[in-house]
N, C-alpha and C positions, 0 to 999 in steps of 0.2 A: 805355305802349304806344308803339312808335316810329311816326313819321309814315308815312303811306301815300304812296308816290311813284308817280305814274302810269307812269313808265318801267319800274317793276317789273311792270306789267301789260301789257307790250308785245305779248304774244301775243293780246290781245283787240283787237277792232276799236274804232274811235273812238266808235261809239254805245255799246258796252258800257262803255268807260272813262267816258263822260259820265254814264251811268246810275249807275255806282258812285260817282262823284264827287258827284252830286246826292244820292244816298241817304246817304252819309256826312256831307255837309254838313247835311242836314236833321236828322240825329240829333245833331249836334254842338251843344252849348250853351256859352255863354261860361264858365260855372263848371265845366264838365265836362272832365276831362283826356283825353277820347277823341281818336282819331287826327286829326291835322291833315292837310288836303289841301294838298299843294304842287303847284300846277298846272304841271307840267313835261310838256308834250306833246312829248316827245322822240321823233322818228320812229324806228321800228325800222330794222334794216339794209335796205338797198336790195335789191330783188328781183334785180338784176343785179350787185350788190356794187360798184357804182360809188360814187365819192366826189365830190360836188359841190365844185368848186374855183373860186376867184375870182382872176383875174389882170387887172390894169389896170381894175378895176371891172366886169369882164365875168364873169358866172357861167357856168361850163362844166359840162356834165353829168357829166364824168369827169376824172380826173387825166390820162388819156391825151390827151383833147381839149385840155386846158390846155397840156400839153407841146407838142403839135403847133402850137398858137397861138404859143408862144414861138419855135419853129423858123421858122414862117412870118414872124413879126415880124422876125427876124434877116435873112431873105431879102429882106424889103421894105426894110429899112434898107440892105442891100447893093445894092439896085437890081435884083435878080434877078427879083422879081415886083412888080406894081403893083396898086393898087386893092384892097387886102386888106379884105374885109368879113366880119363874123361873123354867123351865124344869119340869112342872107338867106332870104326866103320866095319861093316860086314857086307861082303858081296853076296848078292842073292842071284845065283845062276840056276837055271832049270834046263836040263838036257844040253849043257854046254852053251846056253844062250844067256847072256847077261840081261836080267830083268830090271834090277834096280839095286841101290845100296840102302842099307839101314844104318843109321847113326844112333848108337845107344848113348844115353846120357852118361851112364857109368857102367864099368865092368870091374869086378873084383873077385877074389876067391874067399869063400867062407867055408870052413870045415873041409877044405880040399876040393870044393865044387865051384865051378865057374858060375857067377851070377851076372846076368845082364839086366840092368835096371833102367827104367824109364819113368821120369816124373811126369805125372799126368794131372790134368784138370778136365772137367767135363767137355769143354769146347775143343780140347786137343785130341780127343778120341775120334778121329776122322775115319772115313772109309779107307783112305790110303794107309793110315796107320794100322787098321785092322788087317788089311791084306799083307802088309809087311810083317806083322806079328805072326800070321799064319805061315808065311814063307820062311821066317826064321825057324819055326818049329819043323817044317817039312824039309828044308835044305840043310840046316845045321843041327837039328835036334835040340834046339835051345828054346826054353819057355821064358819069355820076357816077364820079369817081375815088375809090376806097376806099383808106384808109390803115389798116393793121392794126398791132397791137402786135408788137414784135420778138420 
C-alpha cells in the first residue's frame, strides 16, 4: 500500500488530519507493511490566492507586496524617499481605550511628508480594513495610500 501523505487530505481541517495520523500510527506495527505516515503539513492554497514571498530576509504576504517593496527600495536608493520601513504598527486607541492595531505594509517619507502605504487587491479590501482605514484618519490624521495591481 502506498504511504499516506497528509497533503492528499488537504480538504480536511488540521484536527481531522491529526486524528487520522494518530489512528494510522496506532495501527502501525514495526513488522506490518501498513501505510507509513509522512508528516507533511503542507498548507492548502491561500484563501486569497496570495503567495508568501521573501525578499532581503523580509516575508511579504503576497508577490505584489514584495514587488512594491523592490520598487520602493529603488526609490530609496535614488533618494526620492527616505526612512523606508516595512510592517510598521500603529495603535488605534479611542478615548484611552485600545481598539486594535493597524499594520501598514510600508511607511516612508516623500517630500518631508509621512506616507503610510498598503498594497491591495479587491479581495483584501474587507470591512475590517475599511474600519481600520477610517480609524487611522480619525486617530492619527493619516490617510492610507492604497496601491493596486496594474
